[in-house]
C-alpha positions in Angstrom: 50.4 -14.9 -87.3 51.6 -16.7 -90.2 54.5 -16.3 -92.5 54.2 -13.0 -95.4 56.1 -12.8 -98.3 58.9 -10.9 -96.9 60.2 -13.6 -94.3 62.4 -15.2 -96.5 64.7 -12.2 -96.5 65.7 -13.3 -92.9 67.1 -16.5 -93.5 70.7 -15.4 -93.9 71.0 -12.8 -91.7 73.2 -14.7 -89.1 76.2 -15.5 -91.5 75.7 -11.5 -92.7 76.0 -10.8 -89.0 79.1 -12.9 -88.4 80.9 -11.4 -91.4 80.2 -7.8 -90.1 83.4 -6.3 -89.0 82.7 -2.8 -87.6 84.9 0.1 -88.7 87.6 1.0 -86.2 86.4 4.4 -86.0 84.4 3.6 -83.2 81.3 3.5 -85.1 79.6 0.5 -83.8 78.7 -0.9 -80.6 81.0 -3.8 -81.0 83.7 -1.7 -81.7 83.3 0.3 -78.5 83.7 -2.9 -76.7 87.7 -3.3 -77.5 88.7 -0.9 -75.1 91.7 -2.5 -73.1 90.6 -3.5 -69.5 93.7 -2.3 -67.9 93.5 1.1 -69.0 90.5 3.6 -68.6 88.2 4.0 -71.6 88.0 7.5 -73.7 85.3 9.0 -73.3 82.8 8.6 -75.9 81.6 12.3 -76.0 85.2 13.2 -77.3 85.5 10.9 -80.1 82.0 9.4 -81.0 78.3 11.2 -82.5 75.7 12.1 -79.8 74.1 8.4 -81.0 76.9 6.5 -80.8 78.2 7.6 -77.6 74.3 6.9 -75.8 74.6 3.6 -77.3 77.7 3.1 -75.3 76.2 4.2 -72.3 73.5 1.9 -73.0 75.0 -1.4 -73.4 78.4 -1.3 -71.8 79.1 -1.9 -68.2 78.4 1.1 -65.9 81.6 2.3 -63.6 81.4 1.4 -59.8 80.5 5.1 -59.0 78.2 5.8 -61.8 74.7 6.1 -60.7 72.3 3.8 -62.7 68.9 5.1 -63.6 65.9 2.9 -62.2 64.3 1.3 -65.5 61.8 -1.4 -65.7 63.5 -3.2 -68.5 67.0 -3.5 -68.4 70.1 -5.4 -70.0 71.7 -7.9 -67.8 73.9 -6.8 -65.1 76.7 -9.2 -65.8 77.7 -8.2 -69.4 76.2 -5.4 -71.2 77.4 -5.1 -74.3 78.4 -7.6 -77.2 80.8 -10.6 -75.3 80.5 -14.0 -76.4 79.8 -15.3 -72.9 78.8 -13.9 -69.7 80.6 -14.2 -66.5 80.0 -13.5 -62.9 79.6 -10.1 -61.8 79.3 -8.2 -58.3 77.7 -5.3 -56.5 80.4 -3.4 -57.9 79.6 -3.3 -61.1 77.1 -0.7 -60.4 74.7 -2.3 -58.1 72.3 -5.0 -58.1 68.9 -4.1 -59.8 66.1 -6.1 -57.8 66.0 -9.9 -58.4 69.8 -9.4 -60.0 71.7 -10.3 -56.8 74.1 -13.5 -56.4 71.1 -15.2 -55.1 68.4 -13.3 -57.1 66.4 -15.2 -60.4 68.2 -12.7 -63.1 71.8 -13.6 -61.8 70.9 -17.3 -62.2 69.4 -17.1 -65.5 72.6 -14.6 -66.8 75.2 -17.7 -65.5 73.4 -19.9 -67.9 75.5 -20.3 -71.5 73.2 -18.2 -74.0 72.7 -21.2 -76.3 70.4 -22.8 -73.1 68.3 -19.8 -73.5 67.8 -19.8 -76.9 67.3 -23.6 -77.3 64.8 -23.3 -74.8 62.8 -20.9 -76.3 62.9 -23.1 -79.2 62.1 -26.2 -77.4 59.0 -25.0 -75.9 58.0 -23.8 -79.5 58.5 -27.4 -80.7 56.7 -29.1 -77.8 53.5 -27.1 -78.5 53.6 -27.6 -82.0 53.7 -31.6 -81.1 50.7 -31.0 -78.8 49.0 -29.5 -81.7 49.6 -32.3 -83.7 48.7 -35.1 -81.2 45.3 -32.8 -80.9 45.1 -33.2 -85.0 46.0 -36.7 -84.9 43.3 -38.0 -82.0 40.5 -35.9 -83.5 41.2 -37.7 -87.2 41.7 -41.2 -85.8 39.0 -41.4 -82.8 36.9 -38.2 -83.9 37.3 -36.7 -80.1 38.3 -33.0 -80.5 38.7 -32.6 -76.5 42.6 -32.3 -76.9 42.5 -30.0 -79.8 39.5 -28.0 -77.8 42.2 -27.5 -75.0 45.1 -26.2 -77.5 42.6 -24.0 -79.0 41.4 -22.1 -75.7 44.9 -22.2 -73.8 47.4 -21.5 -76.8 45.7 -19.2 -79.1 45.1 -15.3 -78.8 41.3 -14.7 -79.4 38.5 -12.2 -78.1 36.8 -15.0 -76.6 39.9 -16.3 -74.5 40.3 -13.1 -73.4 36.6 -12.4 -72.0 36.7 -15.8 -70.3 39.6 -14.5 -68.3 42.6 -16.5 -70.0 44.9 -13.6 -69.8 47.7 -16.0 -70.1 47.1 -17.1 -73.5 48.3 -13.7 -74.9 51.8 -15.2 -73.9 51.5 -19.0 -74.5 50.2 -18.1 -78.2 53.7 -16.8 -78.5 54.8 -20.4 -78.5 52.1 -22.3 -80.2 52.0 -23.0 -84.1 49.8 -25.2 -86.0 51.8 -25.5 -89.3 55.1 -27.2 -90.6 56.0 -23.9 -92.5 55.1 -21.6 -89.9 56.8 -23.0 -87.3 60.2 -23.6 -89.3 59.8 -20.0 -90.6 59.9 -18.4 -87.4 62.1 -21.0 -85.4 64.8 -20.3 -88.6 64.4 -16.3 -88.1 64.9 -16.9 -84.2 67.8 -18.8 -84.6 69.6 -16.5 -87.2 68.9 -13.2 -85.1 68.7 -14.1 -81.3 72.4 -14.7 -80.5 73.4 -10.9 -81.6 70.9 -9.4 -79.6 71.5 -11.9 -76.4 75.1 -10.5 -77.2 74.1 -7.0 -76.1 71.2 -7.4 -73.8 72.3 -10.7 -71.7 70.2 -13.9 -71.1 67.5 -12.0 -68.7 67.3 -8.9 -71.0 66.6 -11.2 -74.0 64.1 -13.1 -72.6 62.5 -9.9 -71.1 62.7 -8.6 -75.1 61.1 -11.7 -76.2 58.0 -11.9 -73.5 57.3 -8.3 -74.1 56.8 -8.2 -78.1 54.9 -11.2 -77.9 52.8 -9.9 -75.5 52.5 -6.5 -77.2 52.3 -8.2 -80.4 48.9 -10.5 -79.3 47.6 -7.6 -77.5 47.6 -5.3 -80.6 46.4 -8.2 -82.7 43.7 -8.9 -80.3 42.6 -5.4 -80.2 42.5 -4.8 -84.2 40.8 -8.0 -84.8 38.1 -6.8 -82.3 37.4 -3.4 -83.3 38.2 -3.7 -87.0 36.4 -6.7 -87.5 33.3 -7.1 -85.1 31.5 -9.3 -87.2 33.9 -12.1 -86.5 34.0 -13.0 -82.9 36.1 -16.4 -83.5 38.7 -14.6 -84.8 42.0 -16.4 -83.4 45.9 -16.1 -84.0 48.9 -17.9 -82.6 52.8 -17.8 -83.5 56.0 -16.6 -82.6 56.2 -13.8 -85.1 55.6 -11.2 -83.0 58.1 -12.0 -80.6 60.8 -12.4 -83.8 59.7 -9.3 -85.3 60.5 -7.6 -81.8 63.8 -8.9 -81.9 64.8 -8.3 -85.5 63.3 -4.5 -84.9 65.7 -4.1 -81.8 68.9 -5.5 -83.4 68.1 -3.2 -86.7 67.6 -0.1 -83.9 71.0 -1.0 -82.6 73.0 -1.7 -86.0 70.6 0.4 -88.5 73.5 -0.5 -91.4 74.1 -3.7 -90.7 73.2 -5.9 -94.1 70.6 -8.1 -94.4 70.2 -10.3 -97.8 66.9 -10.5 -99.4 66.3 -13.3 -101.1 69.8 -14.6 -100.1 71.1 -12.2 -102.8 70.2 -8.5 -102.6 71.9 -7.0 -99.7 70.0 -4.0 -98.0 70.1 -2.2 -94.5 68.9 -3.6 -91.6 67.0 0.0 -91.2 65.2 -0.4 -94.9 64.7 -4.2 -94.0 62.7 -3.2 -91.1 61.0 -0.6 -92.4 60.1 -2.7 -95.4 58.3 -5.3 -93.6 56.5 -2.9 -91.4 55.0 -1.3 -94.1 54.1 -4.3 -95.7 52.3 -5.7 -92.6 50.6 -1.9 -92.2 49.2 -2.4 -96.0 48.1 -5.6 -94.9 46.4 -4.9 -91.8 44.3 -2.6 -93.4 43.4 -3.8 -97.2 44.3 -7.8 -97.0 42.4 -8.7 -94.2 40.7 -12.6 -94.2 44.0 -14.3 -95.0 46.3 -16.3 -93.1 48.9 -13.8 -92.0 48.3 -11.8 -88.7 49.5 -8.5 -90.0 48.6 -6.3 -86.9 50.4 -8.9 -85.0 53.4 -8.6 -87.1 53.1 -4.5 -86.7 52.8 -4.9 -82.8 55.9 -7.3 -82.7 58.4 -4.4 -84.6 56.7 -1.8 -82.6 57.5 -3.2 -79.2 61.0 -4.0 -80.4 61.7 -0.4 -81.2 59.7 0.5 -78.1 62.1 -1.9 -75.8 65.6 -0.2 -77.8 64.3 3.3 -76.9 63.7 2.2 -73.4 66.8 1.0 -73.1 68.2 4.1 -74.5 66.4 6.2 -71.9 64.4 8.3 -74.5 61.0 7.0 -73.2 
């Protein structure tokens, strides 16, 4: 999953997001969270469009008496919606889901600082990258491919690994980078895009999005390479691009009019930016085979992020 020419447009996303100021008419999710806590919030249906009202219901705290539908993926129970930090919650917030009670794993994850989650993911990617560098160094100095073979069989997505029962490679490859430019581009994109998504979903919700997007991206890449190029059984891919694209697609679906800067200069709405990325990688999947870019994996990441958003909105 190597970088594509459009990846450079993401490098200035975070400053743009921080400078973004939603209108006071309640046309964005951030504005919906500014109602006074001491007085009841106005009904979303009375002042918002149906789409924005649904966004409000999906990302805001449920009322104590509201019945919360059971979903496989849910945002963090401690804070739903854009808030800088996440404080403690209780069962009066609408009921804890499985594993989210005061002693559950989700509660413990959501009690952590959002920066802890972000830097932990970055640290895992860096650690696996250093393992790749060590394996290449051993191969060059001692002509011993054992360590590099271990990395290939456990940190790359390939049909050979899948057939051998190494199912975990669908996930571990999402933390694996062999090239310097590859990891720098992916981690820069993650650093800029992850904070606003964590503010919407909370820590455990963001982890679910990241892992879900990575696994779906790997699975689509594996299936596409298997059935479109059966003559190349040694095809393998790795990288966090799918998980990063899932994060970007989720944000663009929630804030479609937020401005991204292409090549640091050209302002483009988020929905158009992600649509362009998707179109470019769809074209690459069918007409630019044999390169170093896993376009099918990129398409899978974008699709996973949009699916996660629709699931959160209750449409799937």
